[in-house]
N, C-alpha and C positions, 0 to 999 in steps of 0.2 A: 253708069259708065265711070264716073269719078271714083266710086267705091271700089270697083274692080281694079282700076289702075293703082289705087292706093294699096289694096291688098296684095297685088303682084309686087309692088315696090317693097312692101314690108317683108314678103317671103324672100325676095332676092337679097335683101339686106341681112336677113337671118341666116341664109345659106352661106353668103360670102364671109360673114364674120365668124362662122363656125369653123372655117379652115385656117384661120389666122393663129399664130402662136399666142399662147397665154401671156398677156402683158406681165413683165417682171419675172418670167420664168428664166432660170439660168440657161446659158448656152449649152451646158453639159446635158441638160434634160432634153434638149432638142437635137443635139448632135454629139455623139460620143467621140472621145478623143481616139485617134488612131493608136493601135496597140497590138502587141503580140502576146498570146497566151502559150506558155511553154511548159512541158512536163519533162522531168529528168528521170532516167531509168538506169538500173544497175547493170544492164546488159548493153550490147552494141547494136541491138535491133529494136529499140524502143518497145520492149515487151513481147515482140513477136516470137522470140525463142525462150519464153518462160521467165524473163527477167521481171523484177519488181519495180513498180512505180515508187520513187523515193521522195519526190517533192515536186511542186509546181510553182510558177510565178507569172506575173504580168509585167511586161516592159512597156511603159507608155512612151509614145514617140515625142511628146511635148514635155519640156521645150526642146526644140530641135537646134541645139547649139553644139553638137559634137562631143558632149560630155560623156565620160566613161561611167558605166553602171557596173558596180561590183555584183557578182552572183554569189549569194550566200546560201549554201545548201548544207545541211547538218551532217551529211555523209558523202562519200565518194559516189560518182556515177560515171557511166561510160557512154551514154547517148542522150541526146536532147530531141524531143519531139515538139515541133511547132504545130500546135493543134488549131489555133485561130490566128489569122494574120490580116488585120485591117490597116497595116502600116502603108504609108505612101512613099517611104524611103527604105532602102536596103538596110539590113542590120548586120553588123560584123560581130562574130562570136570569137573570142580569144581563149586560148588554152592557159594563158597567164593573166595575172591580175593587172590592174591599171592599164588595160588595153595595150599591153606590150606587144609590139609587132615582131619581136625576135622569136616568139613561139609560133605554134600553129594557129591558124585562124581559117574561118570559112565565112562566106557571105550568104545571108538568107534574103532572096529577092522579095521586094514589096509584094504582099498578097499571096506569097507561096507558103504552103504547109508541107510537112514531111518530117523525115527522121535523119538526123546527122549523128554519126558515130564518133563523137569526140567529147572529152571533158571540157567544160566551159567555166572559166573563172571570171570573165568580164565581157561586156558587150557595149556597143555604141551604134547609134544610127548614123548612117553616112549621108 
């Protein structure tokens, strides 16, 4: 009886330690940072009307301090496709650099994907 209860205790210990995080593993390996993956297209329909994909980028949400992110693309583009969005805060996309509110802008809700027909020169998380 003692052997059986020792064996059961050993098996339970092995199972419960198997689901714990690896000691010393970075947080990034256990949980990825919220981010948006965007593609830029030279048409206004994110490639739906035959336009070419010209560039892509990833905007990390962290640090969430309201800082402006400049969008550096080697050529002009007319639409932005949000392909992946694990952000927990909305993203504002600006037609001017330095997140200048005097130009056009649109908000991408947290978690939403889709196509926006506007040139983007800067973004920031709200």
